[in-house]
N, C-alpha and C positions, 0 to 999 in steps of 0.2 A: 695555076696552083704550084707553089714551091715544093720541091722534094729533095731528099738526100741524093747527091750526085756522086756516084763512085768514081767517075773520071776526075772530079775535083780533088779527091783524096789520093789518087794514084801518084805516088812519089812524094807526097807531103810528109814532112817530119812532124809527127804527132807524139806528144808526151802525155801519158795518162798516169795519174797517181791513183793508188788503190787498185791496180790492174789485176791483182790476184784474187779479188773478191768475186762474188757471184755476178753482179752487174758489170764489173770491170772485165770479167772474162768474156761476156757476151759482146761488150764494146770492142775488145781486142779482136775477137773473131770477125766482126763486121769490117773492121778497118784492115785486117790482114787480107780478107777476101777482096777488098777494094784496092789493094796494092799500095797502101800507105806504108811509110817507114816508121813503124811503131816502136816506141820505147815506153816501157812501163816502169814505174818506181813505186814500190810499196813493200809491206812486210810479207813474210812467208804467208801462203794461203791460210786463212783463219780456221779452216775445218779439215777434217780427215774422214772421208774422202773430200776432194774439192774439184770443182769444175776445171780450174786452170790446169791442174796436172792430168786429169782424165783426158783432156783434149790435147795434151802435149803442146800447149801454146808457147812455152818458153823456147821451144825449138824453132818457132816461126817468127820470133820478134826479139827485140833487145830487152830482156827482162832483168831489172836491177833490183835487188833486195835491199831496201833501205827504209829508214824511218823519216817521215815528214818533219819530225821534231829536230832532226839533224841538219841544221841549216848549211853547214860547210859541205857536207856530202851532197846535199841537194843542189847547191850552187855549182859544184863541180860537174854534176850531171848536165845542168843547163849549159854550162860553158862547153862541154864536150859535144853535145848533140845539136845545139842551136835550134831548138824546136820552133816551128812556125805556129803551131796550134797546141794549146795546153788545156786539158780537161781534168779538173781536180775533183776526184771522187774519194780519196783516202779519208777515212773517218772511223771513229768508234760509233757504230750505227745502232746499237741496241739500247732501248729505253731502260730495261731492267738492269742491264750492266752499268748504266750511267748512275743508278742509285747506289750500286755497290762500289764503283770506282769513279766518283765525280771528278777528282783532280786529274786523273788520266784522261777522262773524257774531254774536259776543257782544254787540257794540254794539247791533245791531238787535234781536236776540232777547231780550236781557236788559234793557237800558236802555229799549228800546221798550216792554216790558211795564211797567217802572217808571213811565214817562211816562203810559201809558194809565191805570194804576191811580191815579196821582196826580190825573189829570184827573177820573176817576170820583169820587175822594174829595172833590173840590172842587165837584162838580156835583150838586145836590140832586134833579135830575130823574130820574137813573138809578135804575131799580128792579131791573134784571136785567143781569148781566155774565157773559159766557162767554169764557174764554180757551182758544183752540184750540191744543193742543200736538201730540203725536205718540206713537205706540206706542214710539218709540225712547228715551223718557225713562227707561225702566227699566234697572237694572243687568242686562245680558244674561248669563245663566248658560248659554245654549245648551241649556236643557232643553226637553222635548217638550210640556209643558203650558203653558197660557196664563198671562200675567202678570196679577195682580189689582191693584186700585187701591191696596192697602196694601203692595205690594212696594217694595223700595228703589229710589230714584230716583238714577241715576248713569250717564247716557249716556256712551259711550266716545269717540266722535269729537266735534269741536267743535260741529257742528250739534246732535247728540243731547244733548250735555252742556249746551249753551246753553238748550235747551228744558227740561231738568231744572231748570236755574236759574230759568227763567220760572215753572215750577210752584212752586218754593220762594218766589219773590218774591210770587206770588199768595197763597200760604198765609200768609205773614207779614203782608201788607196786610189780609187777611181777619181775622186775629186781632187785629192792632194797631189797626185803624181802622174796621172794619165790623161788629164784634160787636154793637154797640148801634144800628146803623143799619138802616133798613128797606130793605135791598138784598141781593139774592142773588148770590153769587159762586161760579162753578163753573169747573173746568178739564175739558176733554174731550180724551182721547187716542185718536186715530183711526189705523187701519192705512193701508196703501198705497192711495191713491185713484186710480182710473182712470176715464176717460170721454171722451166726444167733446169736442174743442176744446182738448186739452192739446198745446201746441207746445213745451214746455220741453226744454232740452238735458239729457242724462244721466238720462233717465227711460225705462224700458223700452218702454212703449207708444208714446210719440211717436217713439222711435228706430225701432220696428217700422214705423210708418206712413210715416215719411220714406223708409225703405229700400224698402218695398213699393210706394209710389206712384211711385218711380223705377225699379222693376223690379230692385232690387239684392238680394243676399243679406243677410239680417239677421244682424248680429254680436252675439253674447251673451257678455258677459265673465265671468259667473258663473251658469251655469244651475242650480246646485244649491242656491242660497240660497232658503230658504222664507219667504214673506211672506204677510200677511193682505190679499189684494187685495179691493177692494170698489168698487162703482159710486159715483161722486161724489155721487149723490143720497142715498145711505145716510147719510153723516155730515152732509150739509147739512140734511136733515130732522131728524136727531137733534139737532143743535145748536139748531135752531129749536124743536123740541119741548121741550127742556130749558129754553131761555130763556123760553118761554111758560109752562110749568108752575111754574117757580120764581118767576116774576113774581107769581103768585097765592099761592104757598106757599113761603116762604123756607126751610122745613125740608127741601125737596127738593134744595137746593144741596149741592155736594160735588165729588167727582172721579168721572168716568165713562170707561170704555173703550167705544169703538164700533168693532166689527170684524165680519167675516163669520163664518159658522159654520166649524167645523173643516174641513169638506169643501172649502171654498174657500180654504184656506191652501195655496198651491201653490208648488212650486219654479219658479223663473223660466223654466227650460226648458219646463216643462209649460204655463206661461202663453203662451209664444211659440208653442208648437205649436198651442194652442187658437186663437190669433190667426191663424196661417197657414191653418188649416183653414177658419175663417170667412171670412177675406179671399179665399182662393182660390175658395170657393164663390160668394161674392157678386160678385167681380170677374173671374171666369173666368181666373184666373192660376195660376202654379205657384211661388209664393214659398216659399223654404226658409230655414232659419237654420243658423248655424255657431257652434260653441263655440270662442271665442278668448279664453282667460283672459289679461288684460293686466297682472296683477300690481299692480293698483291698491291704494289705501289700505284699511285694515281696515274691513270691514262685517260685521255679524252674519250668521251662516249660517242661524240658525233663530230666528224671532221670530213669536209670535202672542199674541193677547189673550184673556183670560177676560172675557166680557161678561155674566156672570151678574147683576151688580149692576143695570145698566140694564134688563135683561130683567125682573128682579124688581120694580123700583120703577116703571118706566114701561110694563111689558108690551111693550116694544120688541122687535122682531126684524128681521133682514135680510129684505128683500123680493125682491131680484133676485140669483139665484145667479151664479156666474162665467160660465156659458154665456150667460145672458141679457145679462149685462153686456157680454160680447164682441160679441154681436149688436148691442147699442145703440151700441157704439163704431164698429163697421164701418158701421152705418146712418148715423151722423152724418158720418163721413168720406166715405162715398159721396155723400151730399148735398153736402158741401163741395166735393169734387173735381169734381162735375158742375155746379157753379154754382147749385145750388138754395138756397132760403131756409133757412139753418141755424137761424135764430131760431125759425122755425115748427117745425123738427125738435125743438128743445129744448122748446118748448111741448108738443108731442105726447108727448115722453118724460116730462116733468113731470106731465102729465095722467094718463098711464098709470100712473105710480108712485103718484100720489095715489088713483086709483081702486082700486088694489090695497090701499092702506091702508084705504080705506072698506069694502072687502069683508071685510077682517080684523075690522073693528069690528062689522059686521053678522052675520058667520057664525062668528067666533072662530077 
């Protein structure tokens, strides 16, 4: 069974775009712990508070504040640090925001990808590139089985569609410029990611935590939409595993889905009920939720991924089910709200996750 190898990353020059975001912060934490020479390039953290600042990650890595739309600045960073591995996560990631600001969304998500790939093309040090997209890149037919990597790409809303475009840009660059180069290019499509330290607006778990911490009723706008929810460490370690393996073997590059098992594809209402149960148990409270459909913009009602490919090629599988994930979310937020060291809490969760990986390798 293949697994993330911290010794592989020790001393490696890794560039992460979008490093100040929720998922980017967890990625940086894992790589810093592994001894990588981490450089992040992205905008100021998008929320206040935010995980990046709470954990003082800027003091433990090379953090560069910049816009992926600024090609000249980005190219200078590539020239200066000569990255070996590039993981592209910078994006405008919110569906509702994409309806409000479609031009900005396309500019960041499409031209940002063009700029990153152009920098990779001109930088001979890069051996492994991973473009992180989303499960929403697929043309959603509202069917009950998971989407496979060879399904049609045509997201509905501006966010999803811009990520479909990012996939197509990556495919074009791969065929046009990298076929004869010793560099591996992969796109990874992950499901809905949840975990401790997410403070974003218009995301279900942060909305739950804000309401619960203030003793308010949780408002759910669409409790029947089904999504593939997974702990943030699942895709983070999957991205790093793919980047590591394709670094050594270019033939492993391609497109991969990363999502939970079918049992963890839940309706939003089920997820919120699970949150309330865990929060009330740990916080000795009586938080409840209420269904208030607000007639918002179109979003898919049913969406999940077929992850057979990554399971077959890398022997990958999800480690933490949705119940464990919710325990970890409440654990992190309990530490945060009580003023404890959340950086240590993250380290403990990363260690526990990696130990479970190791047990899988030893015992199958």
